[in-house]
C-alpha positions as CSV (number, residue, x, y, z in Angstrom):
1,X,0.3,0.0,-0.2
2,X,2.5,2.4,1.1
3,X,3.7,2.0,-2.9
4,X,0.5,2.8,-3.9
5,X,1.4,6.1,-1.4
6,X,4.1,7.6,-2.9
7,X,3.4,7.1,-6.6
8,X,0.4,8.9,-5.9
9,X,2.1,11.0,-4.8
10,X,3.7,11.2,-8.0
11,X,0.7,11.4,-10.5
12,X,0.1,14.6,-8.6
13,X,3.0,16.2,-8.3
14,X,4.2,16.2,-11.4
15,X,0.5,17.5,-13.1
16,X,0.9,19.8,-11.0
17,X,3.4,20.9,-13.5
18,X,0.3,20.8,-16.1
19,X,2.2,17.3,-18.3
20,X,-0.2,15.1,-18.4
21,X,1.3,11.9,-17.4
22,X,-0.4,8.6,-19.1
23,X,2.0,5.4,-17.9
24,X,1.9,2.6,-20.5
25,X,3.8,-0.4,-20.0
26,X,7.3,-0.4,-22.2
27,X,10.0,-2.9,-23.2
28,X,13.1,-3.2,-25.2
29,X,11.9,-2.6,-28.6
30,X,9.4,0.2,-27.8
31,X,12.3,1.9,-25.9
32,X,14.5,1.5,-28.8
33,X,11.3,2.4,-30.9
34,X,11.7,5.5,-29.7
35,X,15.0,6.2,-29.5
36,X,15.0,6.3,-33.0
37,X,12.2,8.5,-33.6
38,X,13.9,10.3,-31.4
39,X,17.0,10.5,-34.0
40,X,19.0,9.3,-31.5
41,X,22.0,7.5,-32.0
42,X,23.0,4.7,-29.2
43,X,24.5,2.1,-28.0
44,X,22.3,-0.3,-27.0
45,X,24.7,-1.5,-23.5
46,X,23.8,2.1,-22.2
47,X,20.8,1.2,-22.3
48,X,19.2,0.7,-19.4
49,X,15.2,0.7,-17.3
50,X,14.6,-0.2,-13.6
51,X,14.8,-3.4,-12.6
52,X,11.5,-3.6,-11.0
53,X,8.7,-2.0,-9.4
54,X,10.2,-1.1,-6.5
55,X,12.8,0.3,-7.7
56,X,10.6,2.9,-8.9
57,X,8.2,3.3,-5.9
58,X,12.4,4.2,-4.5
59,X,13.4,6.2,-7.3
60,X,10.0,8.4,-6.3
61,X,10.4,8.4,-2.8
62,X,13.9,9.8,-3.2
63,X,13.5,12.9,-5.9
64,X,15.1,10.0,-8.3
65,X,13.1,9.1,-10.1
66,X,13.8,12.9,-12.9
67,X,13.6,14.0,-16.3
68,X,16.1,14.9,-17.4
69,X,18.7,14.3,-15.1
70,X,22.2,13.4,-15.2
71,X,24.7,11.8,-11.6
72,X,27.3,11.5,-12.2
73,X,30.6,9.3,-10.4
74,X,34.4,9.2,-9.8
75,X,36.4,6.9,-11.9
76,X,36.4,4.3,-7.8
77,X,32.2,4.9,-8.1
78,X,31.5,7.3,-5.7
79,X,29.1,9.9,-6.7
80,X,30.1,14.0,-7.0
81,X,29.0,16.2,-5.0
82,X,26.5,18.9,-7.1
83,X,26.4,19.2,-11.1
84,X,28.1,20.4,-14.5
85,X,28.8,22.8,-16.3
86,X,25.1,23.1,-19.0
87,X,23.2,19.7,-16.6
88,X,20.8,22.6,-15.8
89,X,20.0,24.2,-19.5
90,X,20.2,22.1,-21.2
91,X,24.0,22.4,-23.7
92,X,25.8,19.8,-24.1
93,X,28.2,18.9,-21.0
94,X,31.1,20.6,-20.1
95,X,34.1,20.2,-17.9
96,X,34.9,16.6,-17.9
97,X,38.1,17.2,-16.2
98,X,36.8,18.0,-13.3
99,X,35.8,14.9,-12.9
100,X,37.9,13.3,-10.5
101,X,38.5,16.3,-9.0
102,X,35.7,17.2,-7.6
103,X,34.0,16.2,-4.0
104,X,32.4,12.7,-3.8
105,X,29.5,11.5,-1.5
106,X,31.3,8.3,0.8
107,X,28.1,6.2,0.9
108,X,27.6,6.7,-2.3
109,X,29.1,4.1,-5.1
110,X,27.4,3.6,-9.1
111,X,26.9,0.1,-7.3
112,X,24.7,0.9,-5.1
113,X,22.5,2.2,-8.2
114,X,23.0,-0.3,-10.9
115,X,21.5,-3.1,-8.3
116,X,18.3,-1.3,-9.3
117,X,18.8,-1.7,-13.2
118,X,18.4,-3.9,-15.5
119,X,20.4,-4.2,-18.5
120,X,18.7,-4.5,-21.9
121,X,22.0,-5.8,-23.4
122,X,24.8,-7.9,-22.0
123,X,27.4,-5.8,-20.2
124,X,30.7,-6.9,-18.1
125,X,30.0,-7.2,-14.8
126,X,32.7,-5.9,-13.4
127,X,32.9,-1.1,-14.3
128,X,35.9,-1.0,-12.1
129,X,38.2,-3.1,-14.5
130,X,37.2,-1.4,-17.3
131,X,39.6,1.7,-16.7
132,X,37.1,4.2,-18.3
133,X,38.2,8.6,-16.3
134,X,34.2,8.1,-14.4
135,X,30.1,7.4,-14.9
136,X,27.0,8.5,-16.6
137,X,23.8,8.4,-15.4
138,X,20.8,10.0,-17.7
139,X,17.2,9.4,-16.9
140,X,15.0,9.7,-19.8
141,X,10.8,7.9,-19.4
142,X,8.9,7.9,-22.4
143,X,5.6,9.3,-19.8
144,X,7.2,12.4,-19.8
145,X,8.0,13.2,-23.6
146,X,8.6,17.0,-24.0
147,X,12.2,16.6,-21.5
148,X,14.3,14.5,-22.7
149,X,15.6,16.7,-25.3
150,X,17.9,17.8,-23.1
151,X,18.6,14.7,-21.6
152,X,19.5,13.4,-25.7
153,X,21.3,16.7,-25.4
154,X,23.7,15.6,-22.7
155,X,24.1,12.1,-23.9
156,X,24.8,13.2,-26.2
157,X,27.2,15.1,-25.9
158,X,29.2,12.7,-23.8
159,X,29.3,9.9,-26.6
160,X,31.2,12.0,-28.3
161,X,33.8,12.8,-25.9
162,X,37.2,11.6,-27.3
163,X,39.8,12.7,-24.2
164,X,38.1,11.3,-21.1
165,X,36.6,7.4,-21.1
166,X,33.2,7.8,-19.3
167,X,31.0,4.3,-18.8
168,X,27.0,6.8,-19.9
169,X,24.0,5.1,-18.3
170,X,21.1,6.3,-20.4
171,X,18.2,4.7,-17.6
172,X,15.0,4.6,-19.9
173,X,11.9,5.4,-16.4
174,X,9.6,3.6,-18.0
175,X,7.5,0.9,-16.9
176,X,8.5,-2.4,-18.6
177,X,6.0,-5.3,-19.6
178,X,8.5,-7.8,-18.1
179,X,7.3,-6.3,-14.6
180,X,5.8,-8.0,-11.8
181,X,2.7,-6.0,-10.5
182,X,-0.1,-6.7,-8.0
183,X,-3.9,-5.4,-10.0
184,X,-4.1,-2.7,-7.0
185,X,-0.3,-1.3,-8.3
186,X,-1.3,-1.4,-12.3
187,X,-5.3,0.3,-10.4
188,X,-3.5,2.7,-9.2
189,X,-0.9,3.2,-12.1
190,X,-3.7,3.7,-14.5
191,X,-3.0,-0.1,-16.1
192,X,-4.8,-2.2,-18.8
């Protein structure tokens, strides 16, 4: 019941911004189609979703169910404090040379975050042995279609980055076909 109340609070919050939220179940094919129709050149290994309705509720409860949003992690996998240039105005992300010089949260790591992810394409299980200079998670959602342009601009700028090796997770926040949900949860989200 607590999850349903969280989801309802999410719906009420976003409806106040005058954009009606309509949830539809998505799957790998619909996500790839949406990205292609949005002219996003993407690497399938970058596309991840939340793994289940509990992760969706957790993201809602911790204000992570936001589009656009980007989260930065240093090479050791610790989440950085603050944002980078242009992360709030929709331009390309820059200042990556500061990625491993910024202060970070000692109890918030990329490993903590990816536990809530489902990979749509096989991934290396050990991110830390891949010699990445950093990690970035960028949120997007089909249920918020007008909000994705900024997320996709950030993604493109990071994929075009040649000086630093950055692992980008393009995190889709939509409800997935594969999630097991109770009828009560489906009803709260106006599904089926």
